[in-house]
C-alpha positions, 0 to 999 in steps of 0.5 A: 458943461456936463463935466461940471454936473457929473463932478458935482454929482461925484462930490456929493455921492462921495460925501454921502457914500463915504464910510463913517470911520475912514480907514486911512487918516493920513497919506502914510495909512493909505494902501497901494490898492487905495492909491491906485484907485485914486489914480484911476479917478484922476483919469476923469480929468481927461474930460474937459471941464472935469476937476482933477483934484475934485476927482481924486478927492472924491475917489479917496473919500469913497476908498475910505480915506479921510477928507484931509488925507485925500486932498493931500494925496491929490495935490501930491499927485499933481506934481508929477503930472505937472512935471510931465505936462511941462516936459511934453510941452517942450518937445 
C-alpha cells in the first residue's frame, strides 16, 4: 500500500519539478547519464506494488526528458527485463 502512495507522490513530483523545456525530446536525444539514472529509477520496482513504468517515466521527466520520450524509453527498458525474467523462470 505504501508503494502505491510513494509512486503517486513521485509522479506528482516529477510533473511539478520537471524542467519547462525538455533537454531530450526523443529517445535518440538522451545522454548515457540520463539513461543510467532512468535505469536506477527502475530499481524502485523491486518494492512490491511499485509501478516500474511509473518509476521510469518519472525518473525520465526529472532528468529533463520529454514525457513521450520517457514513456517510450520505459517500454523499451521492459523488453530485456521481461526476457531475463522469462529465462530465470526456466532455471
